[in-house]
N, C-alpha and C positions, 0 to 999 in steps of 0.2 A: 364844768369839769366833771361833776357827778353824772350829768346826762351822758357825756361821752363814755365814761367808764361803764355806765349801765348798758349802753348800746353795745359796747364790746363784749360784755358778759352775755347778753342775749344772743349775739351772733355766734359766740363760741358754743353756747348751749344748743343752738339750732344745728350747727355743724356736727356736734357730738351725737345728737339724736338721729340725724340723717345718716350717720355712718354705722348705726347699729346693724350688725350683720344679719340678724334674723328678719329685718324688715325687707330683705331682698329674697326671702324664701317664702313660698306659699304656706299658709297656716292650716288649711283645711285638708284633712285626710281624704284620699281619693282623687286628689289633684292629678291631672294627666298632662304630660308633655308629649307632643307629636313632633318628630323631627324627620327631615329629609337628609340623607347622608350621601354625599357625592364624593367618590374616589378621585384622587388626583394622579396625573401622570408624573414622570420624572422631572418635568419642568413646572409642576404644580398647576397645570391646566386641568379643568374639570373633565371627567370622563362621564358625560351625562347618561350614556347608554348603560352604565353599570350602577346607576343610582338605586338605593334601597332605602328602607325606612327604619326608624327606631321609635319605640314607645316606652316612656318611663311613667311610673306611677308612685305617688307618695302613699305608702301602705301603712306605716306604723311609726309611732314615737315610743321608744323604749330604751332601756339601758343596753349599751353594747360596748364591750371592752373598756369598761370603766367610765363611760360618758353617756349622758342622755343624748340619744341620737335619733335622727329622722332616717327611716329605712325607705330607700327609693328602689323599687323593682325596675328591671330593664330587660328589653328584648329587641332583637333586630331581625329584619327579614323583608321579603318583597311585599308590595301592597296587597297582593292577592291572598296572602296567608297570615300576615302579621296579627290581624285582629283575633285570629283563632289560635295563635301560638301561645304556649305557656311562657311566663316570665322565667328567665333562666339566670339572671345576674341580680345582685343587690349592691347598691352603693350606699354609703353611710356618711351623713353629715351631722355636725354638732356645732352649736353656736354659743359664744361667750363674749359678751360685750361687742367690740368692733371686729372680732376675729371669727371667721368661719373655718372649722376644722373638717378635714376630709380623711377618712381612714384608708391608708394604703394597704392593699391586699395583693399578693403575688399570684392569686388564682387566675387572673385574666391573662397572664403571660406564662402560665405554667407549662403549656405545651412547648413553647419556644425554649424555656429553660431546660426542659427535659431533653430537647434536641441538642442543646449545648453540652449537657452532661453526657449524652451518648457519644460525643466526639472524644471523650476521655482525654481532654487536654491536660488535666492535672488530676491524678487519682486522689490527691489530698484535698481537692477543692470541689465542692458540690454547689452548683448554681442555684438549684431549687432551695437547698437549705440556707444558703447565704441570703437570698432575697426574702425568704420567709422570716429571717431574723430582723428584717427591716420593717415588717408589718407593724404599724402603729398609727396613732392619730397625729396629724401634722396641721398646723395653723396656716393652711395654704393661702387663704384669701384674707388679707389684712386691710380692711376698708379704711382704716385711719392712717395707713402708711402714706408717706409723701409720694406724689405722682412722680414716677421715674425711679423710685427707690427699689433696690433688689435686696433680698434677704435669704439667708441660707436656712433650709428646713432640716437637712440631714447631710452629714459628711462622714463617710466610712472608708478607711483604707484596708486593703487586704492584699495577699500575695497569690498570684495565679501563675504557675509554671515559672517560678523564679522572678517574675516581674511584679513590682509594687504598683498596684492599681488603686485609683481613687474613684469612688462613687459619690457624686454630690447631687443633691436634690435642692433646687432653689426656686424662687418665684420673684416676679417683678410686678409691681402695680404700675400699669401704664396710665396715660392721661385718659380721663373719661371721654366717651365717644357716643354721639347720638347716631343710632342706626335704624333703618327701616326693616321690619321683619314681617313674617306672614301673619302676625297677630297684632301688629301696630308698630308705632315709632317709640323708641325708648332712649333715654340718656343712661348709658350703661357704665358700670365699673368694668374695667378691662384688665385682665391679669394674664401673664405668660408664665407658665411653669416650665422647668427645664431639668432634665436628667443629663448630667455630664459624666463622661467616662474618660479618665486621663491616666497617663503613665508617669509615675514619679521617678525621675532620673536625678538623683542627688537632691539638690534644692530646686531643680527645675520641674515644672508641671507641664508635661507634653499632652495636649488634647488629642484624644482618639476620635470620639464623635459625641454628639449630643442629640437629644430628642426634645423638641419644643412643642408646647400645646398652648394656644391662646384662646381664652374664653371671654365672652361678653355676658355680663350678669345684669339683669334688669330688675327693678323693684317689684316684689311680689311674684316674680316669674322665674327667678334664678337664671339658669343658662338659656340664652336665646340664640347663641351662635358659638361655634368653636372651629378652630382651624389648626390642623397639624400638618406641616409640610412633609413632602416625600424626602427620604434620606437614602443615600448610598453609604453603606457601612463597610469599612475595611479594617478588620481585626486580625489580619494575617500575622501580626506580631505575636498573637496568642495562639496561633494555629487554627483560627476560626476562618472558614472560607468566606469571601465577600458576600454580602447579601443586601437586599433593598427593603426598606420600610415604606410601604405605600402610604402617602398622606391622604387626608380626607377633610372635607368641610361639612359641618353639621349646621343646619338651619332649622329653626322652629317653624312649624306650619300649623294652620288652624285645625286641620283634621287630616286623617289618612283615608282617602276614598278607596273603597274596595268594591267595585261593581260586581265582581264574581263571587263574593263571599257567600251570599245566601244560596246561589246556584251550586256552589261547591258542597254545601251541606245536605242538599236534597237527597243524595243517594248514599250517604255515609252516616254511621254512628259517630258521634263526637262527644267525648268527655273533656271538658275544659279544665285548665288549671284553676284552682280556687283563687279568689281575689278578695282581699289582699293576702299575700303569703310571703313572710310569716304573718300571723294574726294574733290578736288578743282584744276582746274576747270573741269577736264575730268575724265571719268571712262568708263569701258567697260561693256556691257551687252550682255550675250550670252544665247542661248537656243537650244534645239534639238526638232525637230518635226518628229515623225515616219510616218506622212502622209502629203500629200499636202493639202493646204487649205488657207483660207483668214487669214492673220496674222495682228494682231493689237497690237501695243506696245505703251502704253501711260503712262505719268507721272502725278501723282496727289499730291497735297499738303496735309497737315495733316488734313485739313477740308474736304477732298474728292473732291476738285475742280480740274478739269483737267487743267494742266499747259503746257504740251508739248505732241505732237503726234510724235513719233519717227518712227513708221512703220505703214502703213495701205495699204496693198497690198497682192495680191495672191503670194504664194511661194510654191515651190516643197518641199517634205520632205528632211530633212537634218539638219546639224548643221549651226547655224548662229551666228555672233558676230558683234555688232555695237559699234561705239565710240560716247558717249555722251560728247560733248565738249561745255561747256557753253560759252567759250570765243568767239564762232562763232555767238552767239546770240546778237542782238543789246542791248546795255546797261547791258547785263548780269543780267537781272532783278530778278532772283531768290535769295532770301535771305538765309542765313545759317539756317539749320534746318533739320527736318525729312521729307522725301518724300517717295512716294510709286510708284513702277512701275508695271504695270499689262499687262500680255501677254494673248491675246485671240486668239485661233485658232479653228474656228468653235465652238464646244460645250465645248472645253477645256479652262479653265481660271485659272491663278495663279498670285499671287501678292507677291512681296518682298519689304522690307524696305531698304532705303539707306539714307546716311547722307551727307549733303553738309556743308563743313566748309569753311568759308572765312576769 
């Protein structure tokens, strides 16, 4: 009897440890995910001729909006240019026991929300302000949840043009699934998140439309596949013209091959976005010069005051990369905030923004 009891305890402990959320996320800073993104038509068939790529990078672990978070930078574009593009978006993840939290930000849909506000459906309701009020941490991925179970992350009722509207954000843990990917075969945790919009008529909840997104999460690799179906949306009840949301499938790949990358650089000056960004205490700054000349690379604060001179010397044409490591400076005197770095090579000059977080 004691042996059986001990066995049950050990099995339970193994299940518990296996479900720790942070074991599904890479631990090393600088980890890079390469994805192929395939748009879907109205029947959710792939439109392969419109494929593009996405690159994510684990840049920083720091506090964000009250939680210790992993900062994942993201960018999208064609294979010919994505390696030279700056990162433009940041996703935030936080881990606590068997739950993985994701920070919802309305910035990714702000242009769409601004378009809705421009329709002036209800002068007393502002879509941008409403969705900004929803920005928060949500325990989206609950690894210990029973397979097939659904859970509500957010529910908010509001009034738009005399209609009572309900916004609901929920998730479902699906059955685990083994899939083959561009970097190997994995037994994945599978989750579906859903935004539901409905009209409350008395005690009846009338669905208007929903947006689903299914992700496959592999140990030590996080998301290796995602699928968001295409949707036709009819919100004429609210005076919003019908529109379509194009679906897409995201698949991880081993690398993004860009055969034209070096050739594209040969005739052009290029100052790259620093990496990682935001950073603390170090980051890399790189550039390409198609000609020899005097190189000056300086850092300025938000008031335009010079705070650091990184390079001030003659260099031959070519690709260069330097490490900006603030820990090497006495007292590390720069405060958290926005800074700008400017590269000057003879008559060429370019400036980019970077963010220091402490």
